[in-house]
C-alpha positions as protocol buffer text, in pm:
chain_id: "A"
residue {
  index: 1
  type: MET
  ca { x: -3934 y: -406 z: 979 }
}
residue {
  index: 2
  type: ASN
  ca { x: -4056 y: -435 z: 623 }
}
residue {
  index: 3
  type: ASN
  ca { x: -3843 y: -587 z: 350 }
}
residue {
  index: 4
  type: LYS
  ca { x: -3756 y: -259 z: 172 }
}
residue {
  index: 5
  type: ASN
  ca { x: -3666 y: -89 z: 498 }
}
residue {
  index: 6
  type: ALA
  ca { x: -3447 y: -386 z: 604 }
}
residue {
  index: 7
  type: ILE
  ca { x: -3257 y: -381 z: 274 }
}
residue {
  index: 8
  type: GLU
  ca { x: -3207 y: -3 z: 296 }
}
residue {
  index: 9
  type: GLN
  ca { x: -3071 y: -35 z: 652 }
}
residue {
  index: 10
  type: VAL
  ca { x: -2824 y: -308 z: 552 }
}
residue {
  index: 11
  type: ALA
  ca { x: -2721 y: -98 z: 250 }
}
residue {
  index: 12
  type: HIS
  ca { x: -2658 y: 198 z: 480 }
}
residue {
  index: 13
  type: ARG
  ca { x: -2436 y: -20 z: 700 }
}
residue {
  index: 14
  type: LEU
  ca { x: -2244 y: -141 z: 391 }
}
residue {
  index: 15
  type: LYS
  ca { x: -2166 y: 216 z: 293 }
}
residue {
  index: 16
  type: GLY
  ca { x: -2073 y: 302 z: 651 }
}
residue {
  index: 17
  type: LEU
  ca { x: -1833 y: 7 z: 672 }
}
residue {
  index: 18
  type: ARG
  ca { x: -1675 y: 96 z: 340 }
}
residue {
  index: 19
  type: ASP
  ca { x: -1631 y: 457 z: 450 }
}
residue {
  index: 20
  type: ALA
  ca { x: -1491 y: 353 z: 791 }
}
residue {
  index: 21
  type: LEU
  ca { x: -1236 y: 125 z: 625 }
}
residue {
  index: 22
  type: ASP
  ca { x: -1155 y: 393 z: 364 }
}
residue {
  index: 23
  type: LEU
  ca { x: -1222 y: 151 z: 76 }
}
residue {
  index: 24
  type: THR
  ca { x: -1362 y: 206 z: -270 }
}
residue {
  index: 25
  type: PRO
  ca { x: -1654 y: 8 z: -409 }
}
residue {
  index: 26
  type: SER
  ca { x: -1398 y: -161 z: -634 }
}
residue {
  index: 27
  type: ASP
  ca { x: -1195 y: -271 z: -328 }
}
residue {
  index: 28
  type: ILE
  ca { x: -1501 y: -434 z: -170 }
}
residue {
  index: 29
  type: ALA
  ca { x: -1612 y: -596 z: -497 }
}
residue {
  index: 30
  type: LYS
  ca { x: -1267 y: -740 z: -563 }
}
residue {
  index: 31
  type: ALA
  ca { x: -1233 y: -880 z: -209 }
}
residue {
  index: 32
  type: CYS
  ca { x: -1578 y: -1040 z: -229 }
}
residue {
  index: 33
  type: GLU
  ca { x: -1532 y: -1161 z: -588 }
}
residue {
  index: 34
  type: ILE
  ca { x: -1830 y: -978 z: -734 }
}
residue {
  index: 35
  type: ASN
  ca { x: -1846 y: -706 z: -995 }
}
residue {
  index: 36
  type: VAL
  ca { x: -1858 y: -339 z: -893 }
}
residue {
  index: 37
  type: GLU
  ca { x: -2203 y: -289 z: -1044 }
}
residue {
  index: 38
  type: THR
  ca { x: -2346 y: -567 z: -825 }
}
residue {
  index: 39
  type: TYR
  ca { x: -2183 y: -419 z: -515 }
}
residue {
  index: 40
  type: MET
  ca { x: -2315 y: -71 z: -597 }
}
residue {
  index: 41
  type: ALA
  ca { x: -2666 y: -216 z: -640 }
}
residue {
  index: 42
  type: TYR
  ca { x: -2636 y: -365 z: -290 }
}
residue {
  index: 43
  type: GLU
  ca { x: -2507 y: -41 z: -141 }
}
residue {
  index: 44
  type: SER
  ca { x: -2783 y: 161 z: -310 }
}
residue {
  index: 45
  type: GLY
  ca { x: -3052 y: -26 z: -118 }
}
residue {
  index: 46
  type: ASN
  ca { x: -3240 y: -95 z: -441 }
}
residue {
  index: 47
  type: SER
  ca { x: -3132 y: -458 z: -473 }
}
residue {
  index: 48
  type: ASP
  ca { x: -3173 y: -765 z: -254 }
}
residue {
  index: 49
  type: ILE
  ca { x: -2851 y: -830 z: -58 }
}
residue {
  index: 50
  type: PRO
  ca { x: -2779 y: -1202 z: -23 }
}
residue {
  index: 51
  type: VAL
  ca { x: -2674 y: -1329 z: 320 }
}
residue {
  index: 52
  type: SER
  ca { x: -2397 y: -1519 z: 143 }
}
residue {
  index: 53
  type: PHE
  ca { x: -2248 y: -1185 z: 32 }
}
residue {
  index: 54
  type: LEU
  ca { x: -2277 y: -1041 z: 383 }
}
residue {
  index: 55
  type: HIS
  ca { x: -2111 y: -1353 z: 526 }
}
residue {
  index: 56
  type: ARG
  ca { x: -1824 y: -1316 z: 279 }
}
residue {
  index: 57
  type: LEU
  ca { x: -1787 y: -945 z: 352 }
}
residue {
  index: 58
  type: ALA
  ca { x: -1786 y: -1006 z: 727 }
}
residue {
  index: 59
  type: HIS
  ca { x: -1518 y: -1272 z: 687 }
}
residue {
  index: 60
  type: GLU
  ca { x: -1301 y: -1067 z: 451 }
}
residue {
  index: 61
  type: PHE
  ca { x: -1304 y: -752 z: 666 }
}
residue {
  index: 62
  type: ASN
  ca { x: -1321 y: -910 z: 1013 }
}
residue {
  index: 63
  type: VAL
  ca { x: -1657 y: -765 z: 1116 }
}
residue {
  index: 64
  type: GLU
  ca { x: -1949 y: -939 z: 1280 }
}
residue {
  index: 65
  type: LEU
  ca { x: -2219 y: -1065 z: 1043 }
}
residue {
  index: 66
  type: THR
  ca { x: -2473 y: -961 z: 1307 }
}
residue {
  index: 67
  type: ALA
  ca { x: -2353 y: -601 z: 1285 }
}
residue {
  index: 68
  type: LEU
  ca { x: -2402 y: -597 z: 907 }
}
residue {
  index: 69
  type: MET
  ca { x: -2741 y: -769 z: 911 }
}
residue {
  index: 70
  type: PHE
  ca { x: -2899 y: -620 z: 1221 }
}
residue {
  index: 71
  type: GLY
  ca { x: -2689 y: -316 z: 1320 }
}
residue {
  index: 72
  type: ASN
  ca { x: -2589 y: -452 z: 1661 }
}
residue {
  index: 73
  type: GLU
  ca { x: -2244 y: -557 z: 1773 }
}
residue {
  index: 74
  type: PRO
  ca { x: -2255 y: -882 z: 1970 }
}
residue {
  index: 75
  type: THR
  ca { x: -2152 y: -847 z: 2334 }
}
residue {
  index: 76
  type: MET
  ca { x: -2168 y: -1196 z: 2488 }
}
residue {
  index: 77
  type: ARG
  ca { x: -1845 y: -1396 z: 2501 }
}
residue {
  index: 78
  type: SER
  ca { x: -1905 y: -1695 z: 2732 }
}
residue {
  index: 79
  type: TYR
  ca { x: -2249 y: -1808 z: 2618 }
}
residue {
  index: 80
  type: PHE
  ca { x: -2570 y: -1676 z: 2470 }
}
residue {
  index: 81
  type: VAL
  ca { x: -2923 y: -1819 z: 2490 }
}
residue {
  index: 82
  type: THR
  ca { x: -3184 y: -1754 z: 2222 }
}
residue {
  index: 83
  type: ARG
  ca { x: -3535 y: -1838 z: 2336 }
}
residue {
  index: 84
  type: ASP
  ca { x: -3779 y: -2003 z: 2095 }
}
residue {
  index: 85
  type: GLY
  ca { x: -3886 y: -1751 z: 1832 }
}
residue {
  index: 86
  type: LYS
  ca { x: -3687 y: -1467 z: 1992 }
}
residue {
  index: 87
  type: GLY
  ca { x: -3383 y: -1450 z: 1761 }
}
residue {
  index: 88
  type: ILE
  ca { x: -3306 y: -1131 z: 1572 }
}
residue {
  index: 89
  type: LYS
  ca { x: -3509 y: -1144 z: 1250 }
}
residue {
  index: 90
  type: VAL
  ca { x: -3474 y: -989 z: 908 }
}
residue {
  index: 91
  type: GLU
  ca { x: -3652 y: -1048 z: 579 }
}
residue {
  index: 92
  type: ARG
  ca { x: -3384 y: -1073 z: 313 }
}
residue {
  index: 93
  type: CYS
  ca { x: -3644 y: -1059 z: 41 }
}
residue {
  index: 94
  type: LYS
  ca { x: -4016 y: -1119 z: 22 }
}
residue {
  index: 95
  type: ALA
  ca { x: -3981 y: -1499 z: 13 }
}
residue {
  index: 96
  type: TYR
  ca { x: -3689 y: -1539 z: 260 }
}
residue {
  index: 97
  type: SER
  ca { x: -3663 y: -1448 z: 627 }
}
residue {
  index: 98
  type: TYR
  ca { x: -3373 y: -1519 z: 862 }
}
residue {
  index: 99
  type: GLU
  ca { x: -3375 y: -1554 z: 1240 }
}
residue {
  index: 100
  type: SER
  ca { x: -3027 y: -1537 z: 1391 }
}
residue {
  index: 101
  type: LEU
  ca { x: -2983 y: -1790 z: 1670 }
}
residue {
  index: 102
  type: ALA
  ca { x: -2649 y: -1653 z: 1794 }
}
residue {
  index: 103
  type: GLY
  ca { x: -2675 y: -1285 z: 1710 }
}
residue {
  index: 104
  type: ASN
  ca { x: -2537 y: -1156 z: 2038 }
}
residue {
  index: 105
  type: PHE
  ca { x: -2248 y: -1403 z: 2071 }
}
residue {
  index: 106
  type: ALA
  ca { x: -1919 y: -1239 z: 1975 }
}
residue {
  index: 107
  type: ASN
  ca { x: -1642 y: -1399 z: 1769 }
}
residue {
  index: 108
  type: ARG
  ca { x: -1855 y: -1684 z: 1634 }
}
residue {
  index: 109
  type: VAL
  ca { x: -1686 y: -1941 z: 1412 }
}
residue {
  index: 110
  type: PHE
  ca { x: -2021 y: -2026 z: 1249 }
}
residue {
  index: 111
  type: ASP
  ca { x: -2357 y: -1854 z: 1205 }
}
residue {
  index: 112
  type: PRO
  ca { x: -2679 y: -2046 z: 1280 }
}
residue {
  index: 113
  type: PHE
  ca { x: -3012 y: -1924 z: 1141 }
}
residue {
  index: 114
  type: ILE
  ca { x: -3369 y: -2044 z: 1117 }
}
residue {
  index: 115
  type: VAL
  ca { x: -3457 y: -1970 z: 755 }
}
residue {
  index: 116
  type: THR
  ca { x: -3817 y: -1952 z: 638 }
}
residue {
  index: 117
  type: VAL
  ca { x: -3885 y: -1967 z: 265 }
}
residue {
  index: 118
  type: GLU
  ca { x: -4236 y: -1892 z: 149 }
}
residue {
  index: 119
  type: PRO
  ca { x: -4369 y: -2062 z: -163 }
}
residue {
  index: 120
  type: ASN
  ca { x: -4315 y: -1853 z: -473 }
}
residue {
  index: 121
  type: ASP
  ca { x: -4367 y: -2044 z: -794 }
}
residue {
  index: 122
  type: THR
  ca { x: -4327 y: -1737 z: -1016 }
}
residue {
  index: 123
  type: THR
  ca { x: -3971 y: -1635 z: -927 }
}
residue {
  index: 124
  type: GLU
  ca { x: -3664 y: -1843 z: -1000 }
}
residue {
  index: 125
  type: PRO
  ca { x: -3440 y: -1858 z: -689 }
}
residue {
  index: 126
  type: THR
  ca { x: -3107 y: -1679 z: -714 }
}
residue {
  index: 127
  type: LEU
  ca { x: -2783 y: -1878 z: -709 }
}
residue {
  index: 128
  type: ASN
  ca { x: -2557 y: -1792 z: -416 }
}
residue {
  index: 129
  type: SER
  ca { x: -2205 y: -1890 z: -324 }
}
residue {
  index: 130
  type: HIS
  ca { x: -1978 y: -1799 z: -37 }
}
residue {
  index: 131
  type: GLN
  ca { x: -1672 y: -1921 z: 146 }
}
residue {
  index: 132
  type: GLY
  ca { x: -1688 y: -2211 z: 386 }
}
residue {
  index: 133
  type: GLN
  ca { x: -1947 y: -2478 z: 433 }
}
residue {
  index: 134
  type: GLU
  ca { x: -2322 y: -2476 z: 482 }
}
residue {
  index: 135
  type: PHE
  ca { x: -2537 y: -2724 z: 673 }
}
residue {
  index: 136
  type: ASN
  ca { x: -2917 y: -2729 z: 638 }
}
residue {
  index: 137
  type: TYR
  ca { x: -3163 y: -2931 z: 848 }
}
residue {
  index: 138
  type: VAL
  ca { x: -3527 y: -2920 z: 735 }
}
residue {
  index: 139
  type: LEU
  ca { x: -3757 y: -2851 z: 1031 }
}
residue {
  index: 140
  type: GLU
  ca { x: -4085 y: -2813 z: 844 }
}
residue {
  index: 141
  type: GLY
  ca { x: -4201 y: -2862 z: 486 }
}
residue {
  index: 142
  type: SER
  ca { x: -4008 y: -2963 z: 177 }
}
residue {
  index: 143
  type: MET
  ca { x: -3758 y: -2782 z: -39 }
}
residue {
  index: 144
  type: GLU
  ca { x: -3567 y: -2830 z: -357 }
}
residue {
  index: 145
  type: ILE
  ca { x: -3202 y: -2747 z: -315 }
}
residue {
  index: 146
  type: THR
  ca { x: -2963 y: -2725 z: -606 }
}
residue {
  index: 147
  type: VAL
  ca { x: -2590 y: -2746 z: -542 }
}
residue {
  index: 148
  type: GLY
  ca { x: -2395 y: -2704 z: -862 }
}
residue {
  index: 149
  type: SER
  ca { x: -2583 y: -2910 z: -1119 }
}
residue {
  index: 150
  type: ASN
  ca { x: -2737 y: -3146 z: -860 }
}
residue {
  index: 151
  type: ALA
  ca { x: -3100 y: -3082 z: -762 }
}
residue {
  index: 152
  type: MET
  ca { x: -3239 y: -3269 z: -462 }
}
residue {
  index: 153
  type: VAL
  ca { x: -3561 y: -3267 z: -262 }
}
residue {
  index: 154
  type: LEU
  ca { x: -3525 y: -3245 z: 114 }
}
residue {
  index: 155
  type: ASN
  ca { x: -3817 y: -3317 z: 345 }
}
residue {
  index: 156
  type: GLN
  ca { x: -3869 y: -3265 z: 717 }
}
residue {
  index: 157
  type: GLY
  ca { x: -3581 y: -3428 z: 906 }
}
residue {
  index: 158
  type: ASP
  ca { x: -3345 y: -3437 z: 606 }
}
residue {
  index: 159
  type: THR
  ca { x: -3005 y: -3268 z: 614 }
}
residue {
  index: 160
  type: ILE
  ca { x: -2742 y: -3160 z: 368 }
}
residue {
  index: 161
  type: ILE
  ca { x: -2390 y: -3023 z: 410 }
}
residue {
  index: 162
  type: PHE
  ca { x: -2200 y: -2880 z: 116 }
}
residue {
  index: 163
  type: ASP
  ca { x: -1908 y: -2668 z: 2 }
}
residue {
  index: 164
  type: ALA
  ca { x: -2072 y: -2325 z: -8 }
}
residue {
  index: 165
  type: LYS
  ca { x: -1837 y: -2202 z: -283 }
}
residue {
  index: 166
  type: ILE
  ca { x: -2044 y: -2417 z: -519 }
}
residue {
  index: 167
  type: PRO
  ca { x: -2336 y: -2208 z: -647 }
}
residue {
  index: 168
  type: HIS
  ca { x: -2655 y: -2314 z: -471 }
}
residue {
  index: 169
  type: LYS
  ca { x: -3020 y: -2217 z: -442 }
}
residue {
  index: 170
  type: MET
  ca { x: -3333 y: -2342 z: -272 }
}
residue {
  index: 171
  type: ARG
  ca { x: -3706 y: -2308 z: -303 }
}
residue {
  index: 172
  type: ALA
  ca { x: -4012 y: -2421 z: -109 }
}
residue {
  index: 173
  type: LEU
  ca { x: -4216 y: -2705 z: -257 }
}
residue {
  index: 174
  type: ASN
  ca { x: -4579 y: -2817 z: -246 }
}
residue {
  index: 175
  type: ASN
  ca { x: -4707 y: -2458 z: -227 }
}
residue {
  index: 176
  type: SER
  ca { x: -4610 y: -2455 z: 144 }
}
residue {
  index: 177
  type: ARG
  ca { x: -4345 y: -2272 z: 338 }
}
residue {
  index: 178
  type: VAL
  ca { x: -4028 y: -2450 z: 442 }
}
residue {
  index: 179
  type: ARG
  ca { x: -3833 y: -2381 z: 760 }
}
residue {
  index: 180
  type: PHE
  ca { x: -3480 y: -2505 z: 809 }
}
residue {
  index: 181
  type: LEU
  ca { x: -3182 y: -2463 z: 1034 }
}
residue {
  index: 182
  type: ALA
  ca { x: -2893 y: -2322 z: 831 }
}
residue {
  index: 183
  type: ILE
  ca { x: -2544 y: -2321 z: 978 }
}
residue {
  index: 184
  type: ILE
  ca { x: -2288 y: -2125 z: 779 }
}
residue {
  index: 185
  type: ALA
  ca { x: -1925 y: -2183 z: 871 }
}
């Protein structure tokens, strides 16, 4: 699935959820602590939709993040195995792709992803924030992560955990892609 198509599909699911819950764009924006214009840009399919926003929306309205991101309701309740490289994948934007490692496990209390960030020296990463905590473990490459006003370099094997309400962003370093395990709780 190409990036534009993935964003349009997620946008379609946002509108469908809003309609199913009989909510206005203002209701969703208020609950997720964003402005209505930003929400409408997400729902239009013409703007990148951050995973942090989808996580917040899923939490606020008691829906599965997997359903919003990939269009599938999880069905497994006892356990779920994801084989190497076989997780459900989506490109959030041209530089970021996410592979869900628990996409078919229902009622998760955290969401694990393998995130791949391609080098992109021309675009400033976008700040994100969401409820809960985030844990990142660098599997390959190096990245700069900024949490609040603190910028740090993480290399292969390094980890960070932080309060995800603090605005944060990351970017690949050394003109190489970075892959990391991200656990959002």
